[in-house]
C-alpha positions as a printed Julia matrix, in Angstrom:
177×3 Matrix{Float64}:
 -63.36  -24.95  53.9
 -64.76  -28.13  55.65
 -67.46  -30.1   54.07
 -68.99  -30.36  57.47
 -70.52  -27.17  59.12
 -72.47  -29.24  62.18
 -75.14  -26.42  61.39
 -77.59  -29.06  60.06
 -76.76  -31.91  62.96
 -80.11  -30.97  64.54
 -82.34  -31.48  61.59
 -82.24  -28.04  60.29
 -80.88  -26.41  57.06
 -80.26  -22.86  55.8
 -81.98  -21.42  52.88
 -80.43  -18.62  50.41
 -82.62  -15.89  52.34
 -81.08  -16.87  55.59
 -84.22  -18.72  56.93
 -83.76  -21.86  58.91
 -85.91  -24.7   58.14
 -86.42  -28.22  58.78
 -84.89  -30.79  56.53
 -88.24  -32.27  55.78
 -89.81  -29.04  54.52
 -91.55  -29.16  51.62
 -89.09  -26.49  49.83
 -85.84  -28.52  50.66
 -87.8   -32.08  49.58
 -88.51  -30.2   46.54
 -84.77  -28.78  45.82
 -83.82  -32.34  47.16
 -85.69  -33.97  44.29
 -84.11  -31.85  41.42
 -80.64  -32.55  43.04
 -81.38  -36.54  42.63
 -82.43  -35.77  39.3
 -79.06  -34.21  38.61
 -77.33  -37.01  39.79
 -79.27  -39.43  37.59
 -78.2   -37.12  34.64
 -74.5   -37.74  35.67
 -75.16  -41.37  36.02
 -76.62  -41.15  32.4
 -73.51  -39.42  31.23
 -71.33  -41.99  32.7
 -73.47  -44.66  31.16
 -73.07  -43.12  27.61
 -70.08  -42.7   25.11
 -72.37  -40.56  22.69
 -70.95  -36.84  22.83
 -74.07  -35.23  21.68
 -76.3   -36.69  24.47
 -73.65  -36.06  26.94
 -73.3   -32.59  26.05
 -77.01  -32.12  26.31
 -76.84  -33.75  29.66
 -73.96  -31.89  30.87
 -76.2   -28.4   30.02
 -79.24  -29.78  31.79
 -77.17  -30.65  34.78
 -75.77  -26.88  34.9
 -79.65  -25.63  34.43
 -80.79  -27.64  37.35
 -78.25  -26.28  39.45
 -79.78  -22.9   38.67
 -83.2   -24.46  39.5
 -82.26  -25.86  42.6
 -80.73  -22.44  43.48
 -84.16  -20.99  42.93
 -86.08  -23.17  44.75
 -83.64  -22.82  47.82
 -84.49  -18.95  47.35
 -87.91  -18.07  48.69
 -87.27  -14.5   48.98
 -85.59  -14.38  45.35
 -82.58  -12.78  46.54
 -80.3   -14.96  44.53
 -81.29  -13.45  41.21
 -80.06  -10.22  41.68
 -76.34  -11.68  42.91
 -76.18  -14.83  40.83
 -77.48  -14.23  37.17
 -76.62  -17.49  35.82
 -79.25  -18.96  38.29
 -82.34  -18.57  36.37
 -84.14  -20.52  33.9
 -85.35  -18.76  30.78
 -87.51  -19.3   27.83
 -84.64  -19.62  25.76
 -83.58  -22.8   27.91
 -87.13  -24.21  27.04
 -86.59  -23.4   23.33
 -83.53  -25.3   23.73
 -84.71  -28.31  25.24
 -87.47  -28.35  22.68
 -85.15  -27.95  19.84
 -83.27  -30.95  20.86
 -86.26  -32.7   21.0
 -87.18  -32.06  17.54
 -83.69  -32.88  16.15
 -83.41  -36.41  18.0
 -87.01  -37.06  16.92
 -85.83  -36.97  13.27
 -83.85  -40.05  13.72
 -86.33  -42.36  15.35
 -89.42  -44.3   14.19
 -92.87  -42.64  15.58
 -94.15  -44.78  18.47
 -97.05  -46.86  17.89
 -97.25  -48.43  21.13
 -95.83  -48.01  24.51
 -92.42  -49.2   25.27
 -90.88  -50.82  28.38
 -88.15  -48.65  29.9
 -84.8   -50.29  29.44
 -82.13  -51.23  26.55
 -78.7   -50.14  26.45
 -77.3   -49.18  29.67
 -77.43  -45.29  28.66
 -80.97  -45.69  27.73
 -81.87  -47.32  30.98
 -80.38  -44.7   33.18
 -82.27  -42.08  30.77
 -85.45  -43.69  31.82
 -84.61  -43.81  35.52
 -83.6   -39.88  35.17
 -86.98  -39.43  33.54
 -89.04  -41.09  36.45
 -87.14  -38.98  39.06
 -87.89  -35.84  36.63
 -91.45  -36.55  36.79
 -91.3   -36.9   41.1
 -89.56  -33.55  41.02
 -91.98  -32.22  38.85
 -94.59  -33.35  41.07
 -92.94  -32.17  44.01
 -92.49  -28.52  42.32
 -96.43  -28.53  41.53
 -97.14  -29.21  45.08
 -94.76  -26.27  46.32
 -96.51  -23.8   44.39
 -96.11  -19.98  43.87
 -93.24  -20.99  41.14
 -92.68  -19.26  37.89
 -94.37  -20.81  35.07
 -91.07  -20.99  33.21
 -89.55  -23.48  35.84
 -92.7   -26.02  35.31
 -92.55  -25.73  31.87
 -88.65  -26.51  31.71
 -89.03  -29.51  34.1
 -91.77  -30.67  31.97
 -89.47  -30.27  28.8
 -86.62  -32.19  30.69
 -88.88  -35.03  31.08
 -89.84  -35.35  27.46
 -86.47  -34.76  26.33
 -85.18  -37.45  28.74
 -87.76  -39.92  27.06
 -86.58  -38.93  23.35
 -82.83  -39.27  24.51
 -83.47  -42.49  25.55
 -85.04  -43.67  22.44
 -81.96  -42.07  20.92
 -79.53  -43.73  22.88
 -81.15  -47.29  21.91
 -81.32  -46.48  18.3
 -77.98  -45.21  18.0
 -76.67  -48.42  19.86
 -78.77  -50.63  17.7
 -80.44  -52.03  20.95
 -84.36  -52.66  20.22
 -86.86  -51.26  22.21
 -89.6   -53.79  23.8
 -92.96  -52.97  23.05
 -95.77  -53.44  25.54
């Protein structure tokens, strides 16, 4: 199979239900934001040698593929064919568990911190801001299952805590604002 299909050469793309839309369509832009977030998580994994954090990131990357598939399926046809393309309350609970676990090793924040620190933490902070943009796009799209918005909100929280953990584990101080 060739990577190029030429079906998008006129500025259109196909959704999972077969609908053709402009590549500027709000739905396409929204799952594009999620795709960018996924790439940022890959960058954060490449910048980190921490096996625990990388395992969390890989799991989130897999979940983000499911989220993107759901966003690209306005008729909800994929859920019947591909059961892995779903975000569940258990996925949200997993994110919350990871946040709680990582926070046990961190000192409580008393001030805002500047994004940065170690290369892994800086990449995680970038991913967090891209996640917030994806979340805003999902809210603007509307009509989504509540779990999807809750999930993406927890991802951004987790990325912040992961950035702090990456700095802590590499003995890189955080810069307060």
